[in-house]
N, C-alpha and C positions, 0 to 999 in steps of 0.2 A: 300615486297619491302618497302624501305623507301621513302620519298618523301620530297622535299624542301619546306619550308615555306617562304612566301615573308616576308622581312623586315618590321619592322614598318614604316620605312621611306616611304614605298610604299603601305600604307593602302588604299589610293585612286587610286593608279595606280600601280600594281604589275607586272612590267615588260610586259606589254602588247603592242603589236605592231599594231598600227593603220596604215595600209598602205594607201598610198596618197589619198586623196579626189580628184576627177577629175571633177571640174566645176559642183559641186553640191550644193545645198543650205544647206544640212545637215552637221552638225559638228560631231566631234568624238563622239562616243557613241550613235549616231542616231539609231533610230528603222530601222530594215531591209524594204526593199521595195519588196513586194510580187507582181509580175507581173500579178498575178490572171489567167495566161494562161498556159496550158499544150501544150507540143509540138504536133504537128499533126503527127499521126501514120496511117499507112495503115489498113483498116478495117480487113484484114486476116493476119495481122502481129502476130507473136506467142508472147505472153507474157513470161517473165521470172518468177521467184519465187515471184515477187512483182508487183502489178498493176502499181505502180509508183515510181519513186526516186526523192527525194527532195534534189536539189544541191544549194549551195550557193557560190557566189563569189563577186568581188568588180568590179564596172565600172571603171577599171583601166588597162592600158596597160600591167602592170606585170601579169594581170590575163587573158591575150589574149587567152591562150588556152582554157578557159571556154568560153570567148566572142566569139571567132571564131568557137569553136566546137558546141555551141548552134546555132550561127547564120547560119552556113553552113550545119547543120543537121548531122553533122559527129558523135556527141555524140549519137543522137537519133537512127541513123542507127544501131549502134551496140546493142542497147536495144531492138530492134524489136517492139513489142506490149507493152513494159513496158514504160510509159510516163515519160518525164522529167518535173518536175515542178520547176521552178528557183526562187530564191530570191537574191537580191543584198544587199550588206552591205557597210557601210562607215566606220566601225571600227571593230577590231578583237574581242574586248569583246563580241559584240552583236553577231558576228557570232559563237562564243563558246557557248555563251548562247543558241543560236538556236540549235545548236548540242546537247547540253546537254538536252534540253527539247523535241528533237524530231521534232523540226520544219524544221530542214534539217537533211539529211542522211549522205551527202558527201559535203566537202567545199575545196574550194581553199583559201589558207591563208598564211601570213607570218610566219617566224620561231619564233619570240618572243611569240605571242599569243599561238602558238602550244605548246612551252615549258610550259608556264605559266598554260595553260589549262589543260596540262597533269599532271604537279606537284600538282596543287591546288586540283584535283580530285584523288590524290593519284595513278595516273596511271590506272584509271578505265574507263575513258570516251572515249578516242580517240586513234587512231593509224595514224600515217603517213604512207601513202601507195605509195607515189610517189612524184617525184619532178614535176616542171612545168616550172619555170623561174630562171635564174640567171642574176645578174648584174643590170644595170639601177639606180645606185646611184653615185651622183657626189657631190664633193664640188664646189659650184660656188661662186664667190666673185666679189665684186666691183673692177675693175681694177685700178681705181684711189686711192684707199685705201689699197689695198693688191696686192702686185706685186710678192710676193714669198711665200712659205710655212711659212718662219719664221716670215713673217709679220702678220700671223694669232694671234700671241700673242698680248693680249690687245684689240682685236677686238670683235664685236658682232656677233655671229654665230648661226643661226636659225637650230632647228631640229624640226620634226613634233610633237613630245610629249615625255614627261619624260619617259624614259625607253623603248621607242620603238626601233625597230631594227636599225634605223640610229643614234638615240641618243646614244645608246650603242656603236656604231661604232665610232662615233666622240670622245666620252669620252675615248675610248681605244686609239685612234690615238693621242689625246692630251697628255695623260699618257705617250705614247711612245716617244713623244718629250721632256719629262722631266719636263713638265709643271703640275700645280696643279689646279684641279677645284672641287669644293664641288658638288657632283653628284645631289643632291637633289634640291638645290638652282640655281645651274649652275653659281655660282659666283666663281671667280678665275682668273688664268692667261688669260684665255678666258672666255667671258661672253656667256654661252650657252643659247640662248633664245628659250623656247619652243612655236612654232607658228604653228597653223593649215596651212597645205599646201595651203587650199584655200585662205588664206590671205597673205601668204609669199611673193608673187610677189608685192602685194601693200606695204608691210613692206619694201621691197628692194627699191621700187621706192621712198618712203618717206625718206630713209635714217636711219630709225630706226634699221636697221640691216646692217651688213657689208658684209654678205654672208650667204650662207646656205649649209648644208649637207642634201641632200633630194633626193628622188627617182624621176624617171620619171613619168609624164611629167613635174612635177614642176621645175625640173633642167632645162629643155630646155625652159621653159617658162621665168626663170630668164635669160637665155642667150638672148633671144629675147628681153629682156628689156636692154641689154647692159652688162650682167654680163659675166665673164669668167670663164671657167672650170679650176680650179686650180689643182684638183686631182680627178681621176676616182677611186672609191673604189676597182673596180676590180684589179687595180695594186697592191694592198696591199695584194691579196690572191694568193695561189699557181694556176698556170694555169689560173689566172685572172678570176677564177669561184667562186661563193659563193651563196648559197641559198637565194632567195628573195621571192619564192612562193612555197609552198607544197600542196599536196592534203592530206586532212584528211578525216577520216570516223568514225562514232561512232561505238564503239566495238560491240554493240548489234546487228547494221544493218550487219555489216561484218560477224557475226556469223550466223544470220538468212538468209542472202540473199548473199552469196559468188558469185553467178552467176552474180547478178546485179552489184556488185562491180567490178568483172572481166570485165564485158561489159563496164562500165564506163572508166576503165582503158585502154581497148582496144581502146576505142574512143578517150582517151586523147593522147596516143601513136600516133595513126593515124593522130590526129588533129596537133600535134607538126611536124609530118613528113610533112604534107601538108603546114603548115606555113613555115617551112625551104625550102621547094621545091618552094613555091610560095609567096616569101615575099612581092611583091608589092599587090597582090591579098589579102593576109591574112591582111595586114596593112589597106587596104581599108575596108575590112569586120570588123576588130576590130574597125575601126573608126565609121562605120555604125551603129554598135552595142552601141558604146558609145553615140552616137547621139540620138539614140531611147531611152537609159536609162536615159540620163542627160539633152536632150534638145538641146545640142550643141556640134558639132563636133570640133575636134581639127584642128587648122590651120596648113597648111603644114610646116611652119617654126618652129611649135613645134612638130607635129607628125613625121616629117622624122628623125630628130636627136634622138628623143626619142626612136623610133622604133629600130634604129640601135644599141642602147646601151644595148638592153635587149636580151638575149639568151634564147631560148625556148628548154627545154630538159627534158627528163624522169628521170634522175638520180637526186635524191633528194640531192646529195652533202651532205650525213650525217656527214662527218668529219667537214664541215664547221658550221653545227648547233652545233655541240658539242663545237666548238671553240667560236661561238656567245655567248653561254651559259657562257663559262669561262670568256669571256669579261664582261658580266653582273655581275658576281661574283666579278672579280677584281675591277669593278667600285663601288662595294657595292651596287648594285641594286637587287642582288639575292644571297640567300644562296645556297651553293653547292646543285645542284639538282641530284638526281638519274633518269637518263634518259633511264636507261636500259628497253627495252620494249616499248619504244615509236615508233619504226618502225615495220611494218609488211610488207615486201617487197616480200613475197612469191607469192601473185596474180600478182604483176607487173612482176616479173622475169619469171613467167608462161607466160604472154602475150609477153614478149620480146623474149623469146625462140621461141614461135610460129611465131613470126614476123621475125625470124633470126637475132635478135638483141643481143648485149651483155648484159649480167646481170649486176645489180648494186649492190653495198655493202652497208650495214647498219652501218658500222664503229663499230661493236660490240654493238650496240644499239637496236639490234632486239629482237623479242620475243623469248623465250627459246623454 
């Protein structure tokens, strides 16, 4: 199998997706936070093939499947006597590094770091085994400066980081308007300003940016500061769905402990079902987990609209990941990747069949 090599313009940042920082002091590329605690299990609970499973995720609403699944004990229930050990991350690269080193076995992560991690390792380190969330990305602007989409030309629009998922989406949208922007510098008909989500609201308030193409809850924080949602990225996709969070696993752990992987997937499916059946309870549970992880809960004026804009689902929306990779290639941020084999959805489909749910498709990018 051939694999893509990042372009020289991305030597320091090769299409990595740093999902949004959520009221934390750490910046992109920060070390993970190991909570140092294993989930409580019953003394007589039967272990699976591993004593523990190390999972990683972000303190972020788009990772609510993990947040709620851990908080409510829904993941641990499916694992029996095999304990969960959790680590949280603030950036895609550090989570991929943790997966490669064996510090975590399974992780919730965005599409771009999954693509980059897979191609850099020549397809030998990870598999995407499930979806988790869709949506939750918006273009929020200063309504005094930008009143329509055509007014974006000539303005300063922030994205979280060069080459991250939202950056690629904005660059692609700009191209579709017939405007020109140099992807690396961000200079052109629109000034693309790469700004950490943790400081984007302050940049907006100071007037140093005119808007931002950002994920939740940053988008809702900007709205709380007087911003206006000019475009929901979901409106640009078929059925208004596009992948924002996947579940990945190291190939070695999948091979050695398929029963543990299946149990985590079963817990994820049941967590998503519980979230969708109990949205208010799930929202409160996720916010409680965020407060414990970051030291501060989200206020209602941010939490409520942010929560509504994210859809929790098991389908990895594989076709949209392939399209996102094409957008990165089009923008000049990625050489054409070979993504065949990035998915192994057999364990998930086994779980879905057992739960009486429809199977999901890998868009031709699954293992042979």
